[in-house]
C-alpha positions as CSV (number, residue, x, y, z in Angstrom):
1,M,1.5,1.5,8.3
2,P,0.6,3.4,11.5
3,G,2.1,4.8,14.0
4,T,5.6,7.0,14.7
5,D,8.0,4.9,15.4
6,V,9.6,4.1,11.6
7,R,12.8,2.0,13.1
8,E,9.8,0.1,15.0
9,T,7.8,-0.3,12.0
10,V,11.0,-1.3,9.3
11,K,11.7,-4.1,12.2
12,A,8.4,-5.2,12.7
13,V,8.1,-5.4,8.3
14,T,11.5,-6.9,7.7
15,Q,10.5,-10.3,10.3
16,T,7.7,-10.6,9.2
17,L,7.9,-11.4,5.1
18,E,10.5,-12.3,4.3
19,A,9.8,-12.7,0.7
20,L,8.6,-8.6,0.2
21,P,9.5,-6.5,2.9
22,F,9.0,-2.9,2.2
23,L,9.6,1.0,3.2
24,P,6.5,2.0,5.8
25,E,4.6,4.8,4.5
26,L,4.1,7.0,8.2
27,P,1.5,9.2,7.6
28,A,0.9,9.7,11.7
29,R,3.7,11.8,11.6
30,G,2.8,14.7,9.7
31,P,3.2,16.5,6.5
32,G,5.4,14.9,4.5
33,A,5.0,11.7,5.7
34,D,1.4,11.2,3.8
35,M,1.6,9.6,0.9
36,T,1.3,11.8,-1.2
37,G,3.6,13.9,0.7
38,R,5.9,12.1,0.5
39,T,6.0,11.2,-3.8
40,A,5.8,15.8,-4.1
41,G,8.3,16.5,-1.5
42,A,11.2,14.1,-1.7
43,L,10.7,12.5,-5.3
44,L,9.2,15.1,-7.5
45,A,12.7,16.6,-9.2
46,E,13.3,20.0,-10.0
47,L,9.0,20.4,-9.1
48,Y,8.3,21.7,-5.8
49,V,5.5,22.0,-3.7
50,R,4.2,23.3,-0.8
51,L,1.5,22.5,1.6
52,E,-2.1,24.8,1.5
53,P,-5.2,24.4,3.7
54,S,-7.1,23.0,0.7
55,G,-3.8,20.3,0.4
56,W,-0.3,20.1,-1.7
57,R,0.0,23.6,-4.1
58,V,3.2,24.2,-6.7
59,G,5.6,25.8,-5.7
60,D,8.9,28.3,-7.2
61,A,11.5,26.9,-4.9
62,P,11.8,24.2,-2.0
63,G,10.5,25.9,1.4
64,R,10.3,23.7,5.0
65,D,7.3,21.2,3.3
66,T,10.3,19.8,1.7
67,R,12.5,19.4,3.3
68,R,10.5,18.0,6.1
69,A,9.3,15.2,3.3
70,R,13.2,14.5,2.0
71,A,14.3,14.3,6.2
72,W,10.8,11.9,7.1
73,L,12.9,10.0,3.5
74,R,16.2,10.3,4.3
75,E,14.8,8.3,7.3
76,D,13.3,5.7,6.8
77,L,16.2,4.8,4.9
78,D,18.0,4.9,7.2
79,A,16.0,2.4,9.3
80,L,15.6,0.3,5.6
81,E,19.5,0.0,5.2
82,E,19.3,-0.8,9.2
83,F,17.4,-3.5,9.0
84,T,18.9,-5.2,6.1
85,Q,22.1,-5.6,6.3
86,G,23.1,-8.8,4.7
87,Y,19.4,-8.3,2.4
88,S,19.6,-10.7,-0.9
89,G,16.0,-11.4,-2.3
90,A,13.4,-8.6,-3.2
91,L,12.6,-5.0,-1.7
92,K,10.1,-3.2,-2.3
93,V,9.0,0.4,-2.4
94,S,6.1,3.2,-3.1
95,A,5.6,6.3,-5.1
96,V,2.5,7.7,-6.3
97,G,2.1,6.6,-10.0
98,P,1.8,9.8,-12.6
99,W,-2.2,10.6,-12.4
100,T,-2.6,10.8,-8.4
101,L,-0.4,12.8,-8.1
102,A,-2.1,14.7,-10.8
103,A,-5.5,14.8,-9.4
104,S,-3.9,15.3,-6.0
105,L,-1.7,18.6,-6.8
106,E,-2.8,21.8,-7.6
107,R,-1.3,24.7,-10.0
108,R,-0.3,28.1,-8.2
109,N,-4.6,28.5,-9.2
110,G,-5.8,26.0,-7.6
111,E,-6.7,23.8,-10.2
112,A,-5.2,20.6,-10.3
113,M,-2.9,19.7,-12.8
114,L,-4.9,17.1,-14.3
115,G,-6.0,19.8,-16.2
116,D,-3.2,21.3,-17.4
117,A,-1.8,18.9,-20.6
118,G,1.4,20.5,-20.1
119,A,1.4,20.6,-16.3
120,C,0.8,16.3,-16.4
121,R,3.5,16.0,-18.7
122,Y,6.1,17.9,-17.0
123,L,5.0,15.9,-13.8
124,A,5.7,12.3,-15.6
125,E,8.7,14.0,-16.3
126,S,9.9,15.0,-13.3
127,L,8.1,11.5,-11.2
128,A,10.2,9.4,-13.8
129,E,13.6,11.5,-13.1
130,G,12.8,11.6,-9.7
131,V,12.4,8.0,-9.1
132,R,15.1,6.6,-11.1
133,G,17.5,9.0,-8.1
134,H,15.5,6.9,-5.6
135,L,16.0,3.3,-6.4
136,A,19.1,4.2,-6.8
137,E,19.2,5.3,-4.0
138,V,17.7,2.2,-2.4
139,R,20.5,-0.4,-4.0
140,R,23.3,1.3,-3.5
141,R,21.9,0.8,0.7
142,V,21.2,-2.6,-0.1
143,P,23.1,-3.9,-2.4
144,G,21.7,-7.7,-2.0
145,A,18.0,-6.5,-3.7
146,T,15.8,-6.8,-6.5
147,V,13.8,-2.9,-5.4
148,V,10.7,-3.2,-6.5
149,L,8.8,0.2,-8.0
150,Q,5.0,0.0,-6.7
151,L,3.6,2.5,-8.2
152,D,0.1,3.7,-6.2
153,E,-3.0,4.8,-8.8
154,P,-5.7,5.1,-6.6
155,S,-7.1,8.0,-8.7
156,L,-6.6,6.3,-12.4
157,T,-10.4,5.0,-12.6
158,A,-11.5,8.3,-11.7
159,V,-8.2,10.2,-13.5
160,L,-9.7,7.7,-17.2
161,T,-13.8,8.3,-17.1
162,G,-13.8,11.9,-16.2
163,R,-14.6,11.7,-12.0
164,V,-11.9,13.4,-10.4
165,P,-13.8,17.0,-8.9
166,T,-12.3,21.4,-9.6
167,A,-11.4,23.1,-6.9
168,S,-15.2,24.1,-7.2
169,G,-16.7,20.9,-7.1
170,Y,-19.7,21.2,-8.7
171,R,-17.4,19.9,-12.9
172,T,-15.1,17.3,-13.3
173,H,-12.2,17.5,-14.5
174,R,-12.5,16.1,-18.3
175,A,-11.7,12.3,-19.1
176,V,-8.2,12.4,-19.8
177,D,-7.4,10.0,-23.0
178,R,-6.2,6.3,-23.0
179,A,-2.7,6.6,-25.0
180,V,-2.1,9.5,-22.8
181,V,-2.1,7.7,-19.9
182,E,-0.6,4.7,-20.9
183,Q,2.2,6.9,-22.0
184,A,2.5,8.9,-18.8
185,L,3.2,5.8,-16.8
186,R,5.2,3.6,-19.7
187,Q,7.8,6.6,-18.7
188,V,8.0,6.3,-15.1
189,V,7.8,1.9,-15.6
190,A,10.8,3.4,-17.8
191,A,11.9,4.6,-15.8
192,A,12.6,2.8,-12.9
193,R,14.9,-0.5,-15.1
194,S,17.5,2.7,-14.9
195,T,19.7,4.2,-12.2
196,A,20.0,7.8,-12.1
197,G,24.1,6.6,-13.7
198,G,22.4,5.7,-16.8
199,A,23.4,1.6,-15.7
200,A,21.5,-1.3,-16.3
201,G,18.8,-1.4,-12.8
202,D,16.3,-4.4,-13.0
203,S,13.1,-2.6,-10.9
204,P,9.7,-4.3,-12.1
205,V,6.9,-2.2,-11.5
206,I,3.8,-3.1,-10.0
207,V,0.6,-0.7,-10.2
208,H,-1.9,-0.7,-6.8
209,S,-5.3,0.7,-8.1
210,C,-7.8,0.5,-4.8
211,A,-10.4,1.5,-6.5
212,P,-12.9,-0.3,-9.0
213,G,-12.8,-0.5,-12.7
214,V,-8.9,-1.8,-12.8
215,P,-7.5,-1.1,-16.4
216,F,-5.5,-4.7,-16.3
217,A,-5.1,-4.3,-20.4
218,L,-3.6,-0.5,-19.8
219,L,-1.5,-0.9,-17.0
220,R,0.4,-4.1,-19.3
221,R,0.6,-2.3,-22.0
222,A,2.3,0.5,-19.4
223,G,5.3,-1.6,-18.2
224,A,3.4,-3.8,-15.4
225,A,5.4,-6.7,-13.9
226,G,2.8,-6.7,-11.9
227,I,-0.7,-5.5,-11.2
228,S,-2.2,-5.5,-7.2
229,F,-5.9,-4.6,-6.3
230,D,-9.2,-5.2,-3.8
231,L,-10.2,-8.8,-4.6
232,S,-13.9,-7.7,-3.9
233,L,-14.2,-5.3,-6.2
234,L,-13.9,-7.5,-9.2
235,T,-16.3,-8.4,-10.7
236,E,-16.5,-10.7,-13.9
237,R,-16.6,-7.6,-16.6
238,D,-13.0,-7.5,-15.1
239,D,-12.1,-12.1,-15.8
240,E,-11.2,-11.9,-20.1
241,A,-8.4,-8.4,-18.5
242,V,-7.6,-11.3,-15.3
243,G,-7.0,-14.4,-17.5
244,E,-5.0,-12.7,-20.0
245,A,-3.3,-10.6,-16.9
246,V,-2.0,-13.7,-15.8
247,E,-1.4,-16.1,-18.9
248,G,0.3,-12.5,-20.5
249,G,2.8,-14.0,-17.4
250,T,1.3,-10.2,-15.3
251,A,1.7,-11.0,-11.4
252,L,-1.1,-10.1,-9.4
253,F,-1.5,-8.7,-5.8
254,A,-5.1,-10.0,-4.8
255,G,-6.0,-7.5,-2.0
256,V,-8.1,-9.7,0.2
257,V,-7.2,-8.7,3.9
258,P,-8.7,-5.9,6.0
259,G,-7.1,-3.1,5.9
260,T,-8.5,-1.8,9.9
261,D,-9.0,-4.4,11.9
262,P,-11.8,-6.7,11.8
263,P,-15.4,-6.3,14.0
264,A,-14.9,-8.4,17.2
265,G,-14.5,-12.0,14.9
266,G,-10.6,-11.3,13.3
267,L,-8.6,-12.5,10.5
268,S,-10.3,-16.0,9.7
269,D,-7.9,-18.2,8.6
270,P,-5.8,-18.2,5.7
271,A,-7.1,-21.0,3.8
272,G,-10.5,-18.9,4.1
273,S,-8.8,-15.4,3.4
274,V,-8.0,-16.9,0.1
275,M,-11.0,-18.2,-0.7
276,G,-11.7,-15.6,-3.4
277,V,-8.6,-16.0,-4.8
278,R,-9.8,-19.6,-5.4
279,T,-13.0,-19.0,-6.4
280,L,-11.4,-16.9,-9.6
281,W,-9.3,-19.2,-10.3
282,R,-11.8,-21.7,-11.0
283,R,-14.5,-19.5,-13.1
284,L,-11.6,-18.0,-15.4
285,G,-10.5,-21.7,-15.7
286,L,-6.8,-21.7,-15.0
287,S,-4.5,-24.1,-14.1
288,P,-3.9,-24.7,-10.3
289,G,-0.4,-25.4,-10.8
290,L,0.1,-21.4,-12.6
291,L,-2.0,-20.1,-8.4
292,A,1.3,-20.3,-6.0
293,E,3.5,-18.7,-9.3
294,S,0.6,-15.9,-10.1
295,V,-0.6,-14.4,-7.3
296,A,1.0,-13.1,-4.0
297,V,-1.4,-12.3,-1.5
298,T,-1.3,-8.6,0.5
299,P,-3.8,-6.3,2.8
300,A,-6.6,-4.7,0.4
301,C,-5.2,-1.8,1.0
302,G,-2.8,0.6,3.0
303,L,-3.0,-0.5,6.5
304,A,-2.3,3.5,7.6
305,G,-5.8,3.1,8.8
306,A,-5.7,0.3,11.6
307,S,-4.5,-0.5,14.9
308,P,0.0,-1.2,14.9
309,A,-0.7,-4.9,16.8
310,Y,-3.6,-6.0,13.6
311,A,-1.4,-3.6,11.2
312,R,1.4,-6.1,12.6
313,A,-0.8,-9.2,12.6
314,A,-2.5,-8.3,9.2
315,L,1.3,-8.8,7.5
316,A,1.5,-12.4,9.3
317,H,-1.9,-13.3,8.4
318,C,-1.0,-12.2,4.6
319,A,2.6,-14.9,4.5
320,R,0.3,-17.1,6.4
321,A,-2.2,-17.4,3.6
322,A,-0.4,-17.2,0.5
323,R,1.5,-20.5,2.1
324,S,-2.0,-21.9,2.3
325,L,-1.8,-21.1,-1.6
326,E,1.3,-22.8,-2.4
327,D,0.3,-26.5,-0.2
328,D,-2.7,-26.3,-1.7
329,P,-3.6,-24.9,-4.6
330,E,-6.6,-26.7,-5.6
């Protein structure tokens, strides 16, 4: 989300989205509040990072950047707790997934962790442990919530296809074997199902990727309960995988609302925004009755680049578009 006032943002989110409010990220506040810095600095267990001119790099001990990221997260959780008193229902929190982290975080030599298989395994273990503790903290603060974890994996397709550049920019890292990718994701998903104390948890996991070529089948095998994607990037080559996902009970989070302020025309009517979803459904030959049960309407990607007014309007528009699908699935 845009802006720097987390209390006002959480207030807007919880008032606008009754079905699935979320803990926002406000990267405009600076390093450690950004997507990568928040997860790497505040969530990883026994793995510390510092900010270098080239990006986030693994360090030997917690330093200023780690302390700042943790302070931002505490502030965010305080605001969430304040505005969810008595709340009961689904509540979404986000973390960067293991493969986007591996492509983003640098080892001490400046190369991405992606280039070291052992480092990738350790990173997945650290993230799994950190996620387990984070979800337990959210459950403690909002005891009536069913916490939903969103893993942001915008680099996942590039990891699978060998398109992540090296530090020099002259080469790319080798494609990672799909079984290895799946195993790391499964490890984090499994961690979301239990609290830090070992008691049973209940945190379904959504994996978000706003890149083309979302690996629907792989994500389903890894245990994802939902898959979030930019609908405009789907092609007919994805039809079979999407259809199988729906029939297998996987929720689809269809990104149909622009993530930045549109031209002067503004947002279309809610029914127009989900026309592509209805078209996809007809093409797949799926029952209209499954539509409202299977699809959530979302922005195509994050709203951090939007104006605050548009970001709020986009969330409200998503809720209205979802009701349109429910009222008229045909």
